[in-house]
Backbone as a printed PyTorch tensor [residue, N CA C, xyz], in Angstrom:
tensor([[[ -9.9470, -10.5630,  -7.0100],
         [ -8.6420,  -9.9450,  -6.8460],
         [ -8.8160,  -8.6400,  -6.0710]],

        [[ -8.8770,  -8.7640,  -4.7690],
         [ -9.1690,  -7.6200,  -3.9080],
         [ -7.9310,  -7.1740,  -3.1240]],

        [[ -7.8840,  -5.8840,  -2.8750],
         [ -6.8750,  -5.2930,  -2.0080],
         [ -7.3880,  -5.4610,  -0.5810]],

        [[ -6.5270,  -5.8890,   0.3340],
         [ -6.9530,  -5.9810,   1.7300],
         [ -6.2840,  -4.8690,   2.5340]],

        [[ -7.0630,  -4.2740,   3.4230],
         [ -6.5770,  -3.1910,   4.2780],
         [ -6.9340,  -3.5310,   5.7120]],

        [[ -5.9350,  -3.5040,   6.5820],
         [ -6.1380,  -3.7940,   8.0040],
         [ -5.4700,  -2.7170,   8.8460]],

        [[ -5.8400,  -2.6890,  10.0980],
         [ -5.1690,  -1.8610,  11.1050],
         [ -4.5070,  -2.8450,  12.0680]],

        [[ -3.1760,  -2.8000,  12.1590],
         [ -2.4620,  -3.7090,  13.0580],
         [ -1.9280,  -2.9440,  14.2590]],

        [[ -1.7970,  -3.6520,  15.3520],
         [ -1.2060,  -3.0640,  16.5630],
         [  0.2980,  -2.9010,  16.3440]],

        [[  0.8800,  -1.9490,  17.0690],
         [  2.3240,  -1.6980,  16.9840],
         [  3.1130,  -2.9900,  17.2210]],

        [[  2.6780,  -3.7970,  18.1920],
         [  3.3670,  -5.0530,  18.5070],
         [  3.3710,  -5.9980,  17.3050]],

        [[  2.2430,  -6.0750,  16.5940],
         [  2.1520,  -6.9550,  15.4260],
         [  3.1170,  -6.4930,  14.3360]],

        [[  3.1720,  -5.1760,  14.1240],
         [  4.0730,  -4.6290,  13.1120],
         [  5.5220,  -4.9320,  13.4730]],

        [[  5.8670,  -4.7920,  14.7330],
         [  7.2380,  -5.0720,  15.1800],
         [  7.5760,  -6.5470,  15.0480]],

        [[  6.6190,  -7.4360,  15.3550],
         [  6.8450,  -8.8790,  15.2100],
         [  7.1410,  -9.2540,  13.7660]],

        [[  6.4890,  -8.5480,  12.8320],
         [  6.6970,  -8.8100,  11.4010],
         [  7.9300,  -8.0820,  10.8680]],

        [[  8.5720,  -7.2740,  11.7230],
         [  9.7770,  -6.5150,  11.3570],
         [  9.5040,  -5.5100,  10.2310]],

        [[  8.2770,  -4.9800,  10.2060],
         [  7.8340,  -4.0660,   9.1490],
         [  8.7550,  -2.8550,   9.0000]],

        [[  9.2630,  -2.3400,  10.1220],
         [ 10.0280,  -1.0960,  10.0630],
         [ 11.4440,  -1.2780,   9.5130]],

        [[ 11.8220,  -2.5310,   9.2330],
         [ 13.1150,  -2.7840,   8.5770],
         [ 12.9380,  -2.9570,   7.0650]],

        [[ 11.6740,  -3.0390,   6.5970],
         [ 11.4170,  -3.1750,   5.1640],
         [ 11.8490,  -1.8980,   4.4480]],

        [[ 12.1490,  -1.9900,   3.1400],
         [ 12.5080,  -0.7820,   2.3840],
         [ 11.3780,   0.2500,   2.4190]],

        [[ 11.7490,   1.5040,   2.1540],
         [ 10.7840,   2.6010,   2.1430],
         [ 10.5940,   3.0840,   0.7070]],

        [[  9.3440,   3.3270,   0.3390],
         [  8.9890,   3.9210,  -0.9630],
         [  8.2420,   5.1960,  -0.6650]],

        [[  8.6250,   6.2690,  -1.3700],
         [  7.9550,   7.5500,  -1.1900],
         [  7.5780,   8.1060,  -2.5550]],

        [[  6.4350,   8.7830,  -2.6110],
         [  5.9840,   9.3510,  -3.8730],
         [  5.1200,  10.5710,  -3.6070]],

        [[  5.3600,  11.6130,  -4.3960],
         [  4.5810,  12.8470,  -4.2780],
         [  3.2040,  12.6660,  -4.9120]],

        [[  2.3780,  13.6920,  -4.8010],
         [  1.0400,  13.6720,  -5.3960],
         [  1.1590,  13.4490,  -6.9020]],

        [[  0.4530,  12.4420,  -7.3840],
         [  0.4690,  12.1010,  -8.8040],
         [ -0.5900,  11.0280,  -9.0460]],

        [[ -0.9510,  10.8680, -10.2930],
         [ -1.8710,   9.8030, -10.6990],
         [ -1.1370,   8.9840, -11.7550]],

        [[ -1.0230,   7.6440, -11.5410],
         [ -0.2860,   6.8010, -12.4810],
         [ -0.8220,   5.3730, -12.4540]],

        [[ -0.5960,   4.6610, -13.5450],
         [ -1.0030,   3.2560, -13.6520],
         [  0.0790,   2.3670, -13.0600]],

        [[ -0.3500,   1.2460, -12.4750],
         [  0.6030,   0.3110, -11.8790],
         [  0.0980,  -1.1170, -12.0480]],

        [[  1.0580,  -2.0550, -12.1980],
         [  0.7430,  -3.4810, -12.3010],
         [  1.5900,  -4.2290, -11.2730]],

        [[  0.9470,  -5.0730, -10.4820],
         [  1.6520,  -5.8750,  -9.4810],
         [  1.9220,  -7.2620, -10.0410]],

        [[  3.1940,  -7.5540, -10.3730],
         [  3.5350,  -8.8850, -10.8660],
         [  3.8020,  -9.8450,  -9.7000]],

        [[  3.9730,  -9.2910,  -8.4910],
         [  4.1090, -10.0840,  -7.2640],
         [  3.1930,  -9.4620,  -6.2170]],

        [[  2.8190, -10.2540,  -5.2090],
         [  2.0210,  -9.7220,  -4.1070],
         [  2.8870,  -8.7700,  -3.2850]],

        [[  2.3570,  -7.5830,  -3.0340],
         [  3.0640,  -6.6110,  -2.1990],
         [  2.3050,  -6.4220,  -0.8890]],

        [[  3.0480,  -6.4470,   0.2130],
         [  2.5110,  -6.1430,   1.5300],
         [  3.1920,  -4.8600,   1.9760]],

        [[  2.3980,  -3.8980,   2.4620],
         [  3.0060,  -2.6330,   2.8610],
         [  2.2890,  -2.0050,   4.0440]],

        [[  3.0140,  -1.1060,   4.6950],
         [  2.4780,  -0.3410,   5.8170],
         [  2.6070,   1.1320,   5.4610]],

        [[  1.4860,   1.8430,   5.4500],
         [  1.4810,   3.2510,   5.0640],
         [  1.8950,   4.0880,   6.2810]],

        [[  3.0460,   4.7490,   6.1540],
         [  3.5690,   5.5750,   7.2410],
         [  2.8850,   6.9390,   7.2280]],

        [[  2.7510,   7.5210,   6.0270],
         [  2.1100,   8.8310,   5.9140],
         [  1.5030,   8.9910,   4.5310]],

        [[  0.5830,   9.9500,   4.4300],
         [ -0.0400,  10.2580,   3.1470],
         [ -1.3740,   9.5700,   2.9480]],

        [[ -1.9250,   9.7980,   1.7530],
         [ -3.2280,   9.2220,   1.4060],
         [ -3.3080,   9.0650,  -0.1030]],

        [[ -3.8840,   7.9560,  -0.5410],
         [ -4.0590,   7.6840,  -1.9690],
         [ -5.3130,   6.8570,  -2.1900]],

        [[ -5.9270,   7.0280,  -3.3530],
         [ -7.0270,   6.1730,  -3.7610],
         [ -6.4920,   5.2220,  -4.8200]],

        [[ -6.7510,   3.9330,  -4.6220],
         [ -6.3290,   2.9090,  -5.5720],
         [ -7.5700,   2.4940,  -6.3490]],

        [[ -7.5000,   2.6150,  -7.6750],
         [ -8.6460,   2.3580,  -8.5380],
         [ -8.3420,   1.1190,  -9.3840]],

        [[ -9.2080,   0.1110,  -9.2700],
         [ -9.0600,  -1.0890, -10.1050],
         [-10.4240,  -1.4320, -10.6810]],

        [[-10.4530,  -2.4550, -11.5150],
         [-11.7410,  -2.8550, -12.0850],
         [-12.6460,  -3.4610, -11.0190]],

        [[-12.0920,  -3.8220,  -9.8800],
         [-12.8440,  -4.4780,  -8.8130],
         [-13.3490,  -3.5180,  -7.7500]],

        [[-12.6020,  -2.4200,  -7.5210],
         [-12.9390,  -1.5350,  -6.4100],
         [-12.1390,  -0.2360,  -6.4860]],

        [[-12.6130,   0.7510,  -5.7540],
         [-11.8670,   1.9810,  -5.4850],
         [-11.6950,   2.0110,  -3.9770]],

        [[-10.4560,   2.0960,  -3.5130],
         [-10.2070,   2.0410,  -2.0720],
         [ -9.2080,   3.1330,  -1.7020]],

        [[ -9.4860,   3.8330,  -0.6210],
         [ -8.5730,   4.8670,  -0.1560],
         [ -7.7370,   4.3150,   0.9860]],

        [[ -6.4110,   4.4830,   0.8550],
         [ -5.4850,   4.0400,   1.8920],
         [ -4.8240,   5.2770,   2.4910]],

        [[ -4.4810,   5.1530,   3.7840],
         [ -3.9260,   6.3140,   4.4850],
         [ -2.9740,   5.8490,   5.5800]],

        [[ -2.3550,   6.8170,   6.2050],
         [ -1.4230,   6.5640,   7.2960],
         [ -2.0070,   5.5700,   8.2950]],

        [[ -1.2000,   4.5520,   8.6490],
         [ -1.6290,   3.5480,   9.6230],
         [ -2.2310,   2.3040,   9.0130]],

        [[ -2.4950,   2.3180,   7.6980],
         [ -3.0840,   1.1420,   7.0420],
         [ -2.0160,   0.1100,   6.7010]],

        [[ -2.3600,  -1.1660,   6.8970],
         [ -1.5340,  -2.3020,   6.5020],
         [ -2.2360,  -2.9040,   5.2940]],

        [[ -1.5810,  -2.8670,   4.1250],
         [ -2.2510,  -3.1460,   2.8610],
         [ -1.5720,  -4.3030,   2.1300]],

        [[ -2.3880,  -5.1770,   1.5180],
         [ -1.8610,  -6.2480,   0.6630],
         [ -2.4480,  -6.0700,  -0.7360]],

        [[ -1.5450,  -5.8970,  -1.7130],
         [ -1.9250,  -5.8100,  -3.1220],
         [ -1.6280,  -7.1610,  -3.7580]],

        [[ -2.6470,  -7.8530,  -4.3020],
         [ -2.4260,  -9.1940,  -4.8590],
         [ -1.6670,  -9.1670,  -6.1900]],

        [[ -0.8860, -10.2180,  -6.4340],
         [ -0.1990, -10.3700,  -7.7160],
         [ -1.2350, -10.3840,  -8.8320]],

        [[ -0.9120,  -9.7210,  -9.9360],
         [ -1.8060,  -9.6760, -11.0860],
         [ -2.7270,  -8.4660, -11.0940]],

        [[ -2.7040,  -7.6570, -10.0330],
         [ -3.5800,  -6.4910,  -9.9450],
         [ -3.1000,  -5.3740, -10.8690]],

        [[ -4.0060,  -4.8860, -11.7080],
         [ -3.7730,  -3.6870, -12.5080],
         [ -4.5900,  -2.5780, -11.8630]],

        [[ -3.9500,  -1.4250, -11.6310],
         [ -4.6700,  -0.3620, -10.9390],
         [ -4.1110,   1.0070, -11.2990]],

        [[ -4.7810,   2.0020, -10.7900],
         [ -4.3160,   3.3830, -10.8880],
         [ -4.1280,   3.8840,  -9.4710]],

        [[ -2.9580,   4.4400,  -9.2150],
         [ -2.6820,   5.1190,  -7.9460],
         [ -3.0130,   6.5870,  -8.1550]],

        [[ -3.8880,   7.1240,  -7.3220],
         [ -4.1960,   8.5560,  -7.3180],
         [ -3.7710,   9.0730,  -5.9490]],

        [[ -2.5570,   9.6320,  -5.8750],
         [ -1.9890,  10.0640,  -4.6070],
         [ -2.4590,  11.4780,  -4.2990]],

        [[ -3.1800,  11.6240,  -3.1770],
         [ -3.7390,  12.9180,  -2.7690],
         [ -2.7560,  13.7250,  -1.9360]],

        [[ -1.9950,  13.0410,  -1.0800],
         [ -0.9360,  13.6910,  -0.3190],
         [  0.2360,  12.7130,  -0.2670]],

        [[  1.4420,  13.2420,  -0.3450],
         [  2.6650,  12.4330,  -0.4850],
         [  2.6320,  11.1870,   0.4070]],

        [[  2.9420,  10.0480,  -0.2130],
         [  2.8820,   8.7530,   0.4710],
         [  4.2930,   8.2700,   0.8160]],

        [[  4.4110,   7.7380,   2.0110],
         [  5.6160,   7.0330,   2.4420],
         [  5.1450,   5.6940,   2.9890]],

        [[  5.7970,   4.6090,   2.5360],
         [  5.3740,   3.2790,   2.9990],
         [  6.5680,   2.3560,   3.1230]],

        [[  6.4650,   1.4080,   4.0610],
         [  7.3960,   0.2860,   4.1390],
         [  6.7420,  -0.8200,   3.3230]],

        [[  7.5500,  -1.5680,   2.5460],
         [  6.9540,  -2.5890,   1.6820],
         [  7.8520,  -3.8160,   1.5620]],

        [[  7.2200,  -4.9270,   1.1740],
         [  7.9300,  -6.1530,   0.8660],
         [  7.1340,  -6.9110,  -0.1900]],

        [[  7.8340,  -7.7070,  -0.9860],
         [  7.1880,  -8.5300,  -2.0040],
         [  7.3140,  -9.9930,  -1.6520]],

        [[  6.2600, -10.7760,  -1.9250],
         [  6.2750, -12.2230,  -1.6680],
         [  6.7210, -12.9540,  -2.9150]]])
């Protein structure tokens, strides 16, 4: 159950219509989270470390991230995060 992080070209993001997805924003904080559905998101700004039993991964502006359904983790937000997101 791994988080995937990619860097996509602007054209790829536009083809997927990423910039029309809803926006989620959160200030610096550390909190627990559970994904009951797979979430795909594009990090517009900020930086956070996601801590799970499988890995610790830092995500930042420009990252295209997929969080798998069933993932339990801790979000440790270092600088305010803004992201476009969608659930499958």
